[in-house]
N, C-alpha and C positions, 0 to 999 in steps of 0.2 A: 448377474447379481448386481443390485443397485449399490451405488456408492453411499457411504454413510455421510450424513450432513456434518460438516466441520464447523464447530463453533468454539472459539477460544474461551479459556477460563477467565483471562484478564488481558486488557490492552492498556498500555501506558504510553502517554506522549512524553517525549523528552525533547529538549532543544536540538539534539543531534540525531534524532530518529524516533522510531516506534518500537517498543518492546511488546511482544505478544507471548503470553504464557498459554500454550495450547493445553497442557495437562498440568494441573497444579503440582508444583514441586518436582515435576518429572521432565517436561519438555517445554523449552522456551527458545525464542529466537529474537535477535535484534536486527531491525531493518534500518540501515543508515539512511538519513534523510535524503541526501542527493540521489542515491541509487533508487530509492523508492519513488522520488519525484520523476526521475528519468523513465521509470517503468509505468508511468501513468497510462491506463488503458483507455482513456476517453477519446472521443472522435476528433478532438482538437490536437491530440498528441499522436494518434495512430490512425492511419487511413483505414476506414472500416472494411472496405472490400478486399484489399490486398494484405492488410496487416503491416504495411510499410510504415516505419516511424516517421512522424512529421515534426516532432520536437527536436530542435537543434540543441545538442548537449552543451554547446558553447554559450547558449542563452541562460543556462541554469547555474546560478551562483554556487560556489562551494559552500557558502554560508547559509544555503536554503534551510528553513526550519518549518516543521509542522506547527501551526498555531492552534488548531482545534481538530479534534477527531469526532466523527459522528457515525453511529451505526446506521446501516441501511438494511432495514428488516433484520432478519436473522442470518443474512448471507454475506454481508460485506461491510466495508469501512470506507468512509469518505474523509478526505483530509483537506483542510483549508491550509494552503501553503503561504509562506511569507512573501512569495512573488505575486500573490493575488489569485493564483489558480485554485480551483476547488471543485471541478466537475467530475473527476475520475472516481469510479467505484472499484475498489480493490476487493475482489471476492475472497472470502476466507479460504475457499478451496485453492485458488491460485496462490495466495500468500503461503498456505501450508506447503504446497508443492515447491515453492521457491525459498522455503525457510532456510536461513543461513546458520542453523543451529550446529 
């Protein structure tokens, strides 16, 4: 059976993180900024072949903030971070699986 395509109802940038409302008025989750930045899936933050983390958590400030959010097609979210990083694509499917609701 094919997985259904996960698309959020609303995405809101906050200085301390990203709020995603998956189903209007029913299911939403808040992703704290630093945790989301540490989970960046880009090739600069995660070794592509092994999946080994390359990003040193000590280099990510506790005050990191998302500056801008951008949709990537209908499948993901790109975040421009206050540390200048912005190449990771957080798929909606992966975010939904990790939802801290």
